[in-house]
NUTIRO-446567 format. One record per residue (C-alpha): x, y, z; chain; residue number from 1; residue in three letters. Coordinates in steps of 0.25 Angstrom, whole numbers, padded with zeros to 4 digits. Example, Ala and Ser with C-alpha at 12.3 -4.5 7.8 and 13.67 -1.06 7.14 Angstrom:
2
+-------+-------+-------+--------+-----+---------+
!     X !     Y !     Z ! cadena ! num ! residuo !
+-------+-------+-------+--------+-----+---------+
!  0049 ! -0018 !  0031 !      A !   1 !     ALA !
!  0055 ! -0004 !  0029 !      A !   2 !     SER !
+-------+-------+-------+--------+-----+---------+
//
This chain:
56
+-------+-------+-------+--------+-----+---------+
!     X !     Y !     Z ! cadena ! num ! residuo !
+-------+-------+-------+--------+-----+---------+
! -0104 !  0059 ! -0012 !      A !   1 !     UNK !
! -0092 !  0053 ! -0006 !      A !   2 !     UNK !
! -0080 !  0050 ! -0016 !      A !   3 !     UNK !
! -0071 !  0038 ! -0014 !      A !   4 !     UNK !
! -0057 !  0042 ! -0011 !      A !   5 !     UNK !
! -0046 !  0036 ! -0019 !      A !   6 !     UNK !
! -0032 !  0039 ! -0014 !      A !   7 !     UNK !
! -0025 !  0029 ! -0024 !      A !   8 !     UNK !
! -0014 !  0033 ! -0032 !      A !   9 !     UNK !
! -0009 !  0024 ! -0043 !      A !  10 !     UNK !
!  0002 !  0028 ! -0053 !      A !  11 !     UNK !
!  0000 !  0022 ! -0067 !      A !  12 !     UNK !
!  0015 !  0021 ! -0069 !      A !  13 !     UNK !
!  0017 !  0012 ! -0057 !      A !  14 !     UNK !
!  0011 ! -0002 ! -0060 !      A !  15 !     UNK !
!  0016 ! -0008 ! -0046 !      A !  16 !     UNK !
!  0008 !  0003 ! -0039 !      A !  17 !     UNK !
! -0004 !  0000 ! -0047 !      A !  18 !     UNK !
! -0003 ! -0015 ! -0045 !      A !  19 !     UNK !
! -0001 ! -0013 ! -0030 !      A !  20 !     UNK !
! -0014 ! -0004 ! -0030 !      A !  21 !     UNK !
! -0021 ! -0014 ! -0038 !      A !  22 !     UNK !
! -0020 ! -0026 ! -0028 !      A !  23 !     UNK !
! -0023 ! -0016 ! -0016 !      A !  24 !     UNK !
! -0010 ! -0015 ! -0009 !      A !  25 !     UNK !
! -0002 ! -0003 ! -0004 !      A !  26 !     UNK !
!  0013 ! -0004 ! -0003 !      A !  27 !     UNK !
!  0020 !  0002 !  0009 !      A !  28 !     UNK !
!  0035 !  0007 !  0008 !      A !  29 !     UNK !
!  0042 !  0004 !  0021 !      A !  30 !     UNK !
!  0056 !  0011 !  0021 !      A !  31 !     UNK !
!  0065 !  0005 !  0031 !      A !  32 !     UNK !
!  0077 ! -0004 !  0031 !      A !  33 !     UNK !
!  0073 ! -0014 !  0042 !      A !  34 !     UNK !
!  0065 ! -0026 !  0037 !      A !  35 !     UNK !
!  0058 ! -0027 !  0050 !      A !  36 !     UNK !
!  0052 ! -0014 !  0048 !      A !  37 !     UNK !
!  0046 ! -0019 !  0034 !      A !  38 !     UNK !
!  0041 ! -0032 !  0041 !      A !  39 !     UNK !
!  0034 ! -0024 !  0052 !      A !  40 !     UNK !
!  0028 ! -0014 !  0043 !      A !  41 !     UNK !
!  0023 ! -0026 !  0034 !      A !  42 !     UNK !
!  0017 ! -0033 !  0046 !      A !  43 !     UNK !
!  0011 ! -0020 !  0051 !      A !  44 !     UNK !
!  0004 ! -0017 !  0038 !      A !  45 !     UNK !
! -0001 ! -0031 !  0035 !      A !  46 !     UNK !
! -0015 ! -0031 !  0033 !      A !  47 !     UNK !
! -0016 ! -0015 !  0033 !      A !  48 !     UNK !
! -0024 ! -0008 !  0022 !      A !  49 !     UNK !
! -0025 !  0007 !  0019 !      A !  50 !     UNK !
! -0037 !  0012 !  0011 !      A !  51 !     UNK !
! -0041 ! -0003 !  0010 !      A !  52 !     UNK !
! -0028 ! -0007 !  0003 !      A !  53 !     UNK !
! -0018 ! -0016 !  0009 !      A !  54 !     UNK !
! -0005 ! -0012 !  0013 !      A !  55 !     UNK !
!  0006 ! -0021 !  0008 !      A !  56 !     UNK !
+-------+-------+-------+--------+-----+---------+
//
């Protein structure tokens, strides 16, 4: 019998993380000081999902 795999980690003390998970979105941290890098990253990830959850 196959078991469903759940890699989700949610911390009860972090309401923002829980609310983000509840709406089905992942947040991506882009560490760069050039606004163009942030813009291109957002454009490249638009519409992309990971484990059936949208990347925002």
